[in-house]
N, C-alpha and C positions, 0 to 999 in steps of 0.2 A: 502493501501499501504506499509507504513512504512521504513524501511529502503532499500528498494529492491529500492528506488530511486536512492541511492546511487551507486549502483553498489557491487561486492565483495569488492572493494576496502576497503569500511570500519570494514568489518570484523576482515582482518590484523590488522588495527591501533587498532581496540578494544584488541583485543588479545593481543596489545603491552601496550594500551595506559596507563595501572598502574605500568609499570614498567619500569625502566633504560633505554633511549634509546639506549647505547652502549652496550648493553647484546645481545647473537646472540648464541643461542642453536646451537651446532654445532656436525654433523653425521657426524662417519668417514667412508670413501669409503669404504663397505663390499659387500660381496654380500647380507649379510644381513639388511644392511642400504636399497641397493637396491631396493628389496623386500619389504621393510616398506613403502617405496617412491611411489612406484607403487602398490602395493597390499592395501597400505590406501588410495589410490587416488579414487573419486568417476568411473573414467575411467575403473578402472583396479578389482577394488572390485569385488571380486566371483567368477575371473577366475581361475580354476584347479591349484593345485600349482606348477604340471610339467610346465604347459605355463608360468605361472609367472616364473619362475627360467629358461626358455627358453629367455625370455623377458630381463630378470636380466642380465643373461649374456651376450648380446647381446649389451649393451648400450654402450657408452663411456665417457671420463671425458674430462673438460674444466677448466681453469682456469681462471679469468678475474677482474683485478684490478676493485678498485672504481673508481665511475664515468663514468666507459667505456659504450659503448653500448655495447649488447651483441647481438641484430640486431636490423636494423631502419627498418620503414614503408618502403611498397614495395619490403623490402630485398626476396628473395626466402624462401621459406616455406621448410628448407629439413630437420628438425628437432624437433621433443618433448623434453624437456628440464624440469628438476627435479634440485630442487635445493638442494644441499648437507649441504650448509654453506653460510652463508649472507644473504643480503637482495636484491630485486628485485623490483624496481619499473615499471610497466607497464604507459604510459601515451600516450596521443596524443596533439599534437601542435597545434598554431592557428598562422595567418599571422603573427601576433602583438606580438609575444613571446610567449604568454601565454600557459601553460600547465593544460591538465587535465587529474586526474592521476584516470587509469581505476581499476587499482591492485596493491594492496603493498604484494611481496608473501617472505616467510623467509621457512626454514628449512622443509623440506620436503610434499612442493607445486609444483605442475606441470605447466607449461605454454606454451601457443606455438600453440594448437591444432589445430585450422580453419586450417590453413596455411598449415598444414602437410595434413590435408584429402584432401584440393583442389586443392595442389601442386600452387597457387596462391604468390602472394604478402602479407607479414607480412601487417597488418591494424594499428598497432603501432607503439612506439620505446621501446625495452625492455633494462633499465641501471639497471647497478650494485651501488645500494646505497653504498653499503662494497663491499671489498673483498669479491669475492665468487668463490664456488666452484661447478659444475653443472655435472649433467649427460644427454647425449642426446640420444635420442633414433631413427635413420633415418628414415625417411617417409618411405622407403621399407621395412622395419622390421614390421611396422606398420599397413600397408595396408598388409603386408601378415599375421598377427597375428587376422587382420579382417575378410578375407580370410575363416582361420582355426575356426573363436572362433562368430558364428553368433550373441551370445550372448553379446559379444564387440560394434558391428555395432548397435544392437538394444541398446545400452548403450548411445552410440553415440548420436543418434537420441533424444533421452532422455536429454540430456542434450544441445543439440543445440535448442531444443525448450525452456527449463528451460532459458538457454541465451537470445534468444527471447521474453520470457516473461519479463527479467529484466531492457533488456533497454526499453522495452515500457513502465515500470513504470520510469526509470530515463526521460523518454522523458516527462512524462505527468507532473512527477516532476517539471523539469525545465519551462512545460509550465505554469500551475495552482497554483504552489504555490509559494507563494512570499520567498525573501531571509529569512526574519524573521523565518517563519514555516524551510523553510529547515533547516537552523543555528540549531535551538532549537534540530530538529529531528537527528539533525548530532552527537549534544554532549550529548543529550541521549541515543543515540546507542552506542556512547563511554563508556557514563557511564553504561551501563548493568543494574545490578540488585542493585546497590550500592544505596544510598541516597543521599549521601555525598562523593565527590571523587573530586582529584586533577587527572586529565587529561594533558598527556605528547603529547601534540599537539600544533604546530603553529598554528599562526594565517593565513601563506601562504599555509600549506597546508589545512586548515580549507578549506579557499577558494577555493583551484587545487578540494576538496571534491562537493562542493556544487555547483561548476561552477560560483563564483565571485571572485571580486579581493580582495586580503589582506584588503586593504584601506577599503572598504565595510564592509567585517566582523568586523574589530578593530571599525569602527565605531559603526555598531549594539550592539557590546562585551562590549564597553563603556557604552554606554546606558543599557544597562542592568546589568555595574558593579554598577551603579547609583540607581540603584531599588533593590541592593541585592540579585540580582538574580544568578550571578558569582563574582569571581575574579580574576582579570587578573595578572599572574607572567610573567617572560621570559620561552618562548619554554612548557607553559601549563595553562590549564586552569582549574582554583577550582571552580567545582560547591557547591553553597552553599544553592539552594531553587529547589531540582527540579522540585516539583508541580507547583513551577511558570515557570519554562522553559515548561510543560505540554501543561498550558494555553497558550503557544503563538502556540500551534497545531491547525488545524484544527478539526471537529469533525470524516472526514473522513480517520485522518490519525492513526496509533497507531505503536508504538516501539515492536520490537518482542524481546522474553527475551535472554541472551548472549548464540552466538552460538561460534563455533570455527570452526577456517579459513577453516579446511575439511568439515564442515555441511557446508558452506555457497560457498562451490569449484561452480566455473562459468567459462563455455568457455569463452576467451579472444583472438584474435590475428588471 
């Protein structure tokens, strides 16, 4: 099962875990940038170039400030979004105020597909972590493309099935794996193929990723620090003994190799 228990959120975190958190790649809004985002997504990859260009010309732009909601849960799903610049967090919240991160997104990634397809309300919140510039593709344009390009409809079905499999794996992880097992898997996933590394991730983010409180994460990490497995620093975790962390995993769990956000793209919302 491996990292699928955490959903696509861990893949973006892994992509930035070894970089300063303030660095954000910026894509200038041009036809080429739009084609890059649309053609690079797993949804539209493989479309004929003329169809992709028509799609790119039909998108709109939107700017939004850091900390503002792009959309909220239950909002009408009227648009599909692509990120030109900035960082976006997709979350669900509980009645007690806790949040569970479903996805973290950066430039070149898309979100908001499911609600656009069925026309129903959003199933989570999308929050701008930093100041963002977004592309919007309206629902009527996407549905027209699906009608004209049967390959897009088939790809949507494949991605929906993949999303369901990922959700099943996440539920399995929460039900049948301990906090220590999930935390070790998350850290090893963020570490990738390195044997020793400093990971830019807060304990609160780790808690959101594996579905527990920051305090529970802190208690486990401090125990591992005493054993020499990790070293704790403000805003980061240094892995000292990756093999020791692997011994925390159950025999049926494996960690996949490093992937890009595009390779791990999944449907949400």
